[in-house]
N, C-alpha and C positions, 0 to 999 in steps of 0.2 A: 760643891761636890757634884760629880756626874749624875748621881741618882736624883738630884734636885732639878736637873735639866730635862727638857723634853726630847727624848730620842725616838726617832721613827725609822722604819725600814721600808724601802721601796724596791719592788721587783717588777721590772718591765720585760715583757716577753714578746718576741716575734716568733710564733710557733715554727719549730723545725729549723730555725736559723740562728737566733741570738737571745741571750738572757743577760740583763743588766741588773746589778744590785747596788743600791745606794744606802749608806747609813748616815743619817743626818742628826745633828744635835742643835736644837734651837734654830732650825731651818738652815744650818750651815753644814755642808757636806764634809764628813770626816773620813769616810772610806768609800771607794768605788771599785767595783769588779765587773768585768765583762767576759762572757764566754761565747765564742762563735761556734755553733754546733757542728759546722762543716769542717772546722779545724779541731780535730779530735784532741781533747785534753788528755794527757797521759800522766801528769804528775800525780803521784800517790798510787797509781796502778801497779799491780804485782803480776809479773810474767814468769813463765817457765822458759828459760833461755838456755842457750848452748854457747860455749866459748868458741869463738871463731879463730882467734889467735891471741898469743900472749906477747907483749912487747917488753923485753927485758930492760931496754933503755928507759922507757917511761915508767916501768914498774906498774903496768896497767894491762888489763885484758879487755878485748873488744868482744862484746856479747851480741849474738844474733837473738833478738827477742821478738822478732816479727815486724819490726819497723823498717822503713826504707834504708835507714842508716844504722849501723851497729852502735850499741850503747857503749859507754866508757866506764870501766870499773877499776878504781885505784886499789892498791894493796891495802890501804887502811880501811877500805869499805868491804873487805872480804872477811866473813865470819870464819873463825878457825875450824868450824865443823866441815868446811869445804876443802880444807888442806888435805892433800894426798901425799902418801909416801913419807919417808923420813926427811927431816930438814933440821937445819941449825940456824939460829938467829945470829947474824954477824954482831960482833962486839960494837957497842955504841948505837945499835939499831933496835927499833921496837918490833920489827916485822922480819920474817924470813924473805929471801928473794922470791918474788912472785912466780918466776919460771920454774922454781923447784917444788911448788905446792899446787899449782894449777896447770891443767893440760888442755890442749885443744880437743874439742869434742865433749868436754865435761859438761854435764847439765847442772843447773842451779836456779834457785828462785831469786829474782831480782826485783827491786822496786825503783820506780823513776823518782829521782830527787829533783832534777832540773830538766825542763823540757828541752828537746833539741832546738838549737838556734843557728840560723845561717848554715854554715858548712859543718858545724859541730853536731855530733850525735848527742843523745840524752846522757845525762850523768846518772849512774846507777849505784845502788847499794844492795848488799845482801843482809844488812841489818834492818829487818822489816819493822814497820810500825803501823798499827791499826787505830785510827782515831774514832773515839766514840763521843758521846755528849759530854761526859765528865772526865774521861780518862783517855790516855793513849796507851795501848797495849804494845809491849816491845818483846816479841818472841826472841829467845836466844840471849837476852840480857836480863839477869835477875837484879833489876834496879828499882829503886823507889825515888822518884823525883816529884817535887812540888813546884808549881808555877811560881816564878819570882814575883809575879804581880800580886800574889797573895802575900801581903806584907804583915798582916796581924799575926804575931807570934803564937798567940793562944789558938787561933784557927789553924795555923800550920801544924801545931802539935796535935790538935784534935784529928785532923785529916791523916796525919802520919799514923796515929794509933789505929784509926779506922781501917786504913789500907793494910796495915800489918796484920790485923785480925782477919781480913778477908782471905789471905793466903791464895794469891792468884794461881799458883801451881809451879811445879818444877820447870825451870828454864824460861819463866815468864816474868816480865817486869811491868811496872805501871808508872806512868807520869800523870800527876794530878793536874787537870786543866783549871784555869782561873774560875770558870763558872761553877766549880765544885764547892766554892766557898759558901758556907752556911747551908749546904744541901744535906738532906737526911741520909742516914745509913741505908735505908731501904732503896732509895733511888740510886745511890752510888753502887750498891750491890747488884742491882738490875743491870746497870751499864757494864759492870765487870763480867757478869755471866753472859751477856750478849756478845761481848768481845771474845770471850773464850770459845763460845760456840762458833763464831765467825772464823777464828783461827783454826779450829778443828776442821771446818769445812775446807779452808784454803789448803791445809796440809793434805787432806784427802784428794783434792783436785790435783795438787802438785805431784802426786805419785802416779796418777792415772792418765793425766792429760798428755797430749802429744807435745813435741818440742819443735818450734817455739809456739807458745799460745798464751792468751790472756787468762789469768787465774782469778784476779780480783779487780773490779773496776770501781774507782772512786765515784761518789755521788755527783750528779750534775749540780750546777750552781744554786738553783732554787732550794734544793734539799739541804745542801751544805750551809745555806744561809741560816736555816733553823738550827742545825747541829752546832755550827761554829760561831755564829754571830748574834744569835738571839739571846739576850740577857734580860734579867728582871726589870731593868730600867727602860726597856723598849716599850713604848705605850701603844703603838699601832704598827701594823704591817699592811702596806698598800700594794695590791697586785692588779695588773691591768689585763690579766687573762684568766677566765673563769676556771678552766681545767687546772691551771697551775695553782690558783687560789684554793681549790678543793684539796689538792695534794698538800699544800702548805698547812692548811687547817688541820688535816689529819696528823701531821707531824707535831704541830703546836699542841694538839690535844694530849700528846704523850708527854711533852715537856712541861706544859702548864695546863693541866686538865680543866681548870676553871676560867681560862682566859681565851677560849676559842674565838670570842667575839672581837678580839684584837685584829683579826684578819679582815680587811675590807677590800672590796673589789671596785676598781675604777672603771666606770662604764661610759663616761662622757666621750662623745665623738668629736666635739669641737676643739678640745684641748688634750694634748698628750698628758700622761701621768706626771712627767717631769715639768712640763709647762704649768700644770695646775698648781704645783707646790713651789714654783719659782726656782727650780733647780737647774734648768737648761743652761743658763748663763754661767753658772759655776762649773758645770761639766765642760762647757766649751773652753774654759780657762785652763783645764788640764792639758789641752793640746797646744796651748800658746807658749811661745818662747819666753814671754814676759808676764809677770803678775804684778799688779799695782797694789801698793800698800796704802793704808788709810791716811798716812801723813803726806802722800803724794809721791813717795819714792817708788822704786821698782826693783823686783828680783828678776834676774836674767839667767836662764838655764842654757848651758851649752854642753853637748855630749860628745865625748871622744870615744875611742874604741873600748877602753877599760876604765874611763874616768869621767865624772861629771863635774863641771866647773859651774859654780853659782856665784854671780856677781850682784852686789847690792848698790844701786844708784839712789842717791838721796834726792829729795825735792830741792826747791830753791833755798839757798843758804846765804845769809847776809850777816856779817859781823862775827867777831871772835866768839862771843858768848853764845850766840844763836847756833853757830856751827857745832859747838860742843854738845849743846842740848839736843839739837836735831839729829846729830850723829848717833847719840845714844837712843833716842826715840825710834829712829829708822832701824837701827840694829835690833832693838827689842822686838819691834813688829816683825822684822824679817825672820828672826829666830823662830818665832811661833809659826809663821806662815810656811817657812821652809820645812819644818817638821811635818806639817800637814800635807804639803805638796809631795814630799818624799813618799808618804803613804798613798796618796791619790795616784801618783804616777808610777808607783812601785819602782823607784830608782834604786838599783842595787850596786854593790861594788864600792870602789873608791870614790869619795865625794870631797871636793874642796870648796869651802865657802870663803869668799873674799869680802869680809866685813868692812864698813867704812872705818877709817882709822880713828882710834880712841887713845888719847894720851893718859887718861885717868884709869889707873889699875882697878879701882872700884867698879867703874863702868864695864871694864872687860869681864870681871868676875860676874857681874850682874847678867850680862848677855850669855855667858857660859851656863849660868844657873837656869835661865829661861829655856835655853836649848835643851838641856838635859831633862828638865821637867816636861817639856812638850814631847820629847822623844819617848817618854814612858808610856804614852798612849799607843805607841806603835806595836803591832803584833810581831813585826820582824825584829830579829836581834840586831842592835845597832851599837857600835862603839863610838863614843864621842871624845875627840881630843880637845886640847886647850887651844885658845887663840894665840898664835905666835906673835912675835914682835912686828911681823909684817902684816898683821891683821888677818891671817889665814887660819881657818879651823878645818881639821881633817876629820872625816867620818867614814866608817865602813859599815855598810848596811846589807843585811841579808835580803836577797830578792825573793819575794814570796811566790811569784809565778810569772806568767806571760802578761806584761803590762798592756793596758788599753792602747797606749801609744804605739807599741810595737805591732799590735794586731791590726791597727787601722791606718798605718802609714807605710810608705815605701820610698825608696830613694828617688829624688827629683831627677828626671832624665836630662835636665839642663845642667845642673850643678853636681850631680852624682854624690850628694850628701854634704857638700861644702857649705851650703847655705848661701852661696854667691854664684853668679854666672858672669861670663865675659860680657862687657858692655857692647852696645850695638856698633860703636865706632871700631872697636877692636875686631869684632866679627867681620865687619865690612872690609877692614884692611886685609884680613886673612883671605877673604874671597877675592879681592883684587890681586893679591899676590899669586893666587892660583890661576886666575884668568890670564895674568901677564905671563906666567910660566908656560901655560899651555898654548897661548897665542904665538909664542916664539917658535913652536913646532907645527903651527897650523898653516895650511895652504892658503896663500893670499887670494882674496876675491871670493872666498866661500864663507857662508854664514857660520858663526860659532855659537853654540848653545851652552850656557852655564846653568846648572841646577843648584840653586841656593839651598841652604840647610832648612830655611823656614820662610814663610811669607813675609815675616817681619824683616828678615835680612834682605830679601829681594826688594821690598819697598824702599829700604834705606839706600840700597845700591842705585835704584832707578831714580830716586828723588834727590838724595844728598850727594851721591857720587856720580851723577850723570856726566858732569864735566870730565872726570877722570876716564870714564868709559869711552867718551867721544875721542879723547886723546889716544887711547889704546886702539880704537877703530882706525883712526887716521894713520897711526904708526905702523900697524900691521896689515892695513888694507882689508879689514874683515868687518862684518856686521855682527855685533855681539847681542845675542838674545838671552834674556834672563827669565827663568821660570823657577818654580819651587816644587819640592816633593809633596 
């Protein structure tokens, strides 16, 4: 069980620039989050926005909420309280036409669901949610939900009865978070009262604030670490910044009053926090295209626009019997590691896994079971399909935020994201074609200067293609000079 294992939390801070959070179990990283403070995080923030325009074709509204790009609000994310005028819901539809219920210039409170990416603006909703330690308050939805990860039926029944007795109020709903399990009614009630006060303050700001403006800002990562990720089975919290450590200790004293000593400060100057606990190599692997398995096989990650393909390469295989056994072993190891890497890399959307071919149906079911079990540890909603007769498994995973990879990488200027570039011979051929074309219109007897794309290309032309350049010089009666930008 997870509670028998040693779980630790590590928070590394570069003041004013970056916060990194690692959750490790038995010295193996299970979750990793990074926040660059100059790239303002907006997911979870609530804004007072105004409708810029309504697109009838998309059935969506574009909201000016103060960002560079307008946010995107779909019809199914619009709470009926914002509907204006009379409307009719078309037969066979769940919603009225957006253009008949929303108008340009209309003000509304919106919350960021997905951060803006690339050319796309943020994905917004008017169904607000306020996370606390034990609950998520859902204004405008009188619902009662209990985390699916609380599997004990008796505990689910207890929590349901407790929440029903609390009566959050008219128009307010509650979702019970996993950490509520076995918690006392007093602590649960304190969290509900805090969330109700917070919602009251947000409503008040929403009526008086200018448009557009920020109404509620989500906590930064070190504070969210205590609220969202600190559970009873975490034995230590290591922080490498004294000011942050003090702040974390204050939050821990609220959640676990008798365990403030669990917060420890890393003060060594010779080693970084992650080096001290042998985590750096594991973190580096998050950014690698390949991950090596214990049996010697590899997992290879390739990303397309809206799909991630994961291929499994086995180690050395010899003989019919060993192939069958090693295929199963590699696939079982891969299933567990893939579930872990999806969390660490925060890979969302469509995912296709190409397992090593297995003829035995029992082996196929065993790999499917391992994958589903490993996925249960993921905070993101993930749907897992079955392995097809071609050895492919499809998954759909909710993206939790902006991944560490997307924050730290950019397109290669050479390959523009392909992962490949034209080889030197091909680049030299293109350069020679251009030289040949331009020399045909060049005045004989005068020097001709060609600027190569890089020093590497220029060296290849001057060394490996010197004979061809001499031939062109003789043919056109010009001296060819090659430099680079």
